[in-house]
C-alpha positions in Angstrom: -22.2 -16.3 -3.2 -22.2 -13.5 -5.3 -19.7 -10.4 -4.7 -22.7 -8.9 -3.7 -24.4 -11.5 -1.3 -20.7 -11.9 0.3 -20.9 -7.9 1.4 -24.2 -7.8 2.4 -23.3 -10.9 4.6 -20.1 -9.1 6.0 -22.0 -5.6 6.5 -24.0 -8.3 8.4 -21.8 -9.9 11.0 -19.8 -6.6 11.4 -22.4 -4.7 12.6 -23.1 -7.6 14.8 -20.4 -6.5 17.1 -18.9 -8.5 19.5 -21.7 -11.2 19.5 -19.9 -12.3 15.8 -17.5 -14.3 17.6 -17.7 -17.8 17.9 -20.6 -17.4 15.0 -19.7 -20.1 12.1 -21.6 -18.3 9.7 -19.5 -15.2 10.5 -16.3 -17.3 9.8 -17.6 -18.6 6.9 -18.5 -15.0 5.2 -14.8 -13.7 6.3 -13.1 -17.0 5.0 -14.7 -16.1 1.6 -13.9 -12.6 1.9 -10.0 -13.4 2.6 -10.0 -16.0 -0.5 -11.7 -13.6 -2.8 -9.0 -10.7 -1.9 -6.5 -13.5 -2.3 -7.5 -14.4 -6.0 -7.8 -10.3 -6.8 -11.7 -10.4 -7.1 -12.5 -7.7 -4.7 -10.0 -4.9 -3.0 -10.1 -2.7 -0.4 -9.7 0.4 -3.0 -10.9 0.1 -6.8 -10.5 2.5 -9.7 -13.2 5.0 -10.0 -13.2 7.4 -12.8 -16.1 9.3 -11.3 -14.5 9.6 -8.1 -12.2 13.1 -7.5 -9.3 11.3 -6.7 -10.4 8.3 -9.6 -9.9 5.6 -6.3 -12.9 4.2 -4.5 -12.8 2.9 -0.9 -14.9 0.0 -0.5 -15.3 -0.1 3.3 -17.0 -3.2 3.7 -14.0 -5.2 2.6 -11.8 -3.1 5.7 -15.0 -4.2 7.6 -14.8 -7.9 6.7 -10.8 -7.9 7.1 -11.4 -6.1 10.8 -14.0 -8.8 11.4 -11.4 -11.8 10.8 -9.5 -10.0 13.8 -12.3 -10.4 15.8 -13.1 -13.9 15.0 -9.3 -15.4 15.5 -7.7 -16.4 18.3 -3.5 -16.6 19.0 -2.1 -19.3 17.4 1.6 -20.6 16.8 2.6 -20.8 13.7 5.7 -22.9 13.5 8.1 -22.7 10.4 12.1 -24.0 10.3 13.8 -22.2 12.9 11.1 -19.4 13.7 7.5 -19.6 15.3 5.3 -16.9 15.0 2.2 -16.5 17.1 -0.6 -14.3 15.3 -4.8 -14.4 15.1 -5.3 -17.9 13.4 -7.7 -16.2 11.0 -4.3 -14.8 9.4 -1.6 -17.5 8.8 1.2 -16.7 6.3 0.3 -17.2 2.4 2.4 -19.7 0.8 3.0 -19.7 -3.1 3.1 -22.7 -5.5 5.4 -22.5 -8.7 1.8 -22.3 -10.4 1.2 -18.7 -8.5 3.9 -17.0 -10.6 5.2 -15.1 -8.1 8.8 -14.8 -7.3 9.8 -15.2 -3.4 13.4 -15.2 -2.9 15.1 -17.1 0.4 15.7 -14.7 3.0 12.8 -14.1 5.7 9.8 -12.5 3.7 6.5 -13.3 4.2 2.8 -11.9 2.9 0.0 -12.3 5.4 -2.8 -14.2 4.0 -5.5 -12.1 2.4 -3.4 -10.2 0.6 -3.4 -10.0 -3.2 -0.2 -10.8 -5.5 -0.1 -11.2 -8.6 1.7 -13.5 -11.4 5.1 -11.9 -12.1 5.4 -10.0 -8.8 9.2 -10.5 -7.3 9.5 -10.3 -3.4 13.4 -10.0 -2.2 14.4 -10.8 1.1 13.3 -9.7 3.6 10.3 -7.9 3.2 6.4 -8.1 4.2 3.0 -7.6 2.6 -0.1 -6.8 5.0 -3.7 -8.1 4.9 -5.6 -6.2 2.3 -2.8 -4.9 0.3 -2.9 -5.5 -3.8 0.5 -5.7 -5.4 -0.3 -5.6 -9.0 1.7 -8.2 -11.5 5.2 -7.0 -12.4 5.9 -5.3 -9.9 9.1 -5.9 -7.8 8.9 -5.5 -3.4 12.6 -4.8 -2.4 14.6 -5.7 0.9 13.2 -4.3 4.0 10.4 -2.6 1.9 7.0 -2.9 3.4 3.6 -3.0 1.9 1.0 -1.7 4.7 -2.4 -2.9 5.1 -4.8 -2.5 2.2 -2.3 -0.2 0.4 -3.1 -0.5 -3.5 0.4 -1.2 -5.7 -0.1 -1.2 -9.5 1.7 -2.9 -12.2 5.4 -2.7 -13.1 6.0 -0.7 -9.5 9.7 -0.8 -8.3 8.9 -0.3 -4.1 13.0 0.1 -3.7 15.1 -1.1 -0.5 13.7 0.0 2.8 10.7 1.7 1.1 7.4 1.8 3.7 4.4 2.1 1.6 1.8 2.8 4.9 -1.5 1.1 5.6 -4.6 1.7 7.2 -8.1 0.0 8.4 -9.4 2.3 10.3 -11.7 4.5 10.5 -13.7 2.1 7.8 -13.6 5.2 4.9 -10.3 6.1 5.0 -8.3 5.7 2.2 -5.2 3.8 1.7 -1.9 4.5 0.3 -2.4 4.3 -3.6 0.8 3.7 -5.6 -0.4 3.6 -9.5 1.4 2.0 -12.5 5.0 2.6 -13.5 6.1 4.3 -10.5 9.7 3.8 -9.2 9.9 4.4 -5.3 13.3 5.3 -4.2 15.1 3.7 -1.0 14.2 4.5 2.5 10.9 6.6 0.8 7.8 6.5 3.0 4.5 7.0 1.9 1.6 7.5 4.6 -1.8 8.5 5.1 -3.8 8.2 1.9 -1.4 10.0 -0.4 -2.0 9.2 -4.0 0.9 8.7 -6.6 0.1 9.1 -10.2 1.3 7.0 -13.1 5.0 6.9 -13.9 5.9 9.9 -11.0 9.6 8.7 -9.5 10.1 9.6 -6.0 14.0 9.9 -5.5 15.4 7.7 -2.3 14.4 9.5 0.8 11.5 11.1 0.0 8.6 11.1 2.9 5.0 12.0 2.0 2.2 12.5 4.4 -0.9 14.3 4.5 0.6 17.0 6.3 3.6 17.1 3.8 3.3 20.4 1.0 5.0 19.4 -2.1 6.4 22.2 -3.9 6.2 22.0 -7.8 9.1 24.0 -9.7 7.7 23.0 -13.2 4.3 24.5 -12.8 4.8 26.7 -9.9 2.4 25.6 -7.5 2.2 24.0 -4.2 0.2 20.4 -3.6 -1.5 20.2 -0.2 -4.1 18.3 0.9 -7.7 19.3 1.8 -10.6 18.4 3.8 -12.0 16.2 0.9 -8.8 15.0 -1.0 -5.4 13.3 0.1 -2.2 14.4 -1.5 -2.1 13.5 -4.8 1.6 13.7 -6.7 1.0 13.9 -10.3 1.4 11.5 -13.3 5.1 10.5 -14.4 6.2 13.8 -11.5 9.7 13.3 -10.6 9.8 14.3 -6.8 13.1 14.4 -4.7 13.9 15.5 -1.0 14.2 19.0 -0.1 14.2 21.9 2.2 12.5 25.3 2.7 13.8 28.3 5.0 11.7 29.2 8.3 11.1 32.8 7.8 10.1 33.7 11.3 10.8 33.3 15.3 13.4 31.2 16.3 13.5 29.3 13.2 14.3 32.4 11.4 17.2 33.6 14.0 18.8 30.3 13.9 18.9 29.8 10.4 16.6 26.6 10.0 14.9 24.7 7.3 12.1 22.4 7.3 12.3 19.4 5.0 9.8 19.5 1.9 9.7 17.3 -1.1 9.9 19.1 -4.3 8.9 18.0 -8.2 12.0 19.1 -10.4 10.9 17.6 -13.5 8.4 15.7 -15.2 9.3 11.9 -16.4 10.9 12.1 -19.9 13.2 9.8 -22.3 16.2 10.5 -19.9 14.7 9.8 -16.9 13.2 6.0 -18.2 16.8 5.6 -19.4 17.8 5.9 -15.9 15.4 3.3 -14.6 16.1 0.9 -17.4 17.8 -1.0 -14.9 14.5 -2.5 -13.7 14.1 -4.0 -16.4 16.9 -6.9 -16.1 16.1 -7.0 -12.5 13.0 -9.3 -13.3 
């Protein structure tokens, strides 16, 4: 079955609603999609030079993932010392030496339907959800989460406790995108379709959402979302947690400040030296 044929079949079964439950043809199409996701042949969002965000959402892929939840039944997945209960259509992925994925012992898991490329390092405990794309040479550090359909580029470091939000619905909603060579610091949170362009650095504790304005001190502008565009962090930007004073009402009277991420510089040789340790960890 070609990718075009698979798309048509998935869209047909998804539109059938609950009538698809128990349909073997629907299950066959879903399993083909799940395998294609794991091989990296399809993805929930793809680079698209003609799009305003440079990314295109593949809604039919998300339809197929949701179809899998509809078709699955609760099943126990026993494991030494643990027992998982989940939809039968989404067991935990198993990797072999030939996959080139390093999964360090200690409680990590990758859900089926996620793409994990050669050279990815999974430090325990971490989790990668269905529909996610994690490209080559990336490290997913301890307690880090890659949410459903999130797109993670090559040579990214998701530091300890970094949270990359996921999205399945609405179908056309853009997932979080972390492009190549990005460093996401510890305890960062990137949510609600935010795009972090290649080479950017998010300092520890940075939180990015649709409602978060980002103050670019270098260029003297404020980055915000719009009805058409998500929050986009520019290429090579270095973002740190900051604050801005409340200028009216009780907030001003009480001397309060609100959290605000700040771009303090753009990546240079010194910044690269400070992140060179990443190569030694791989």
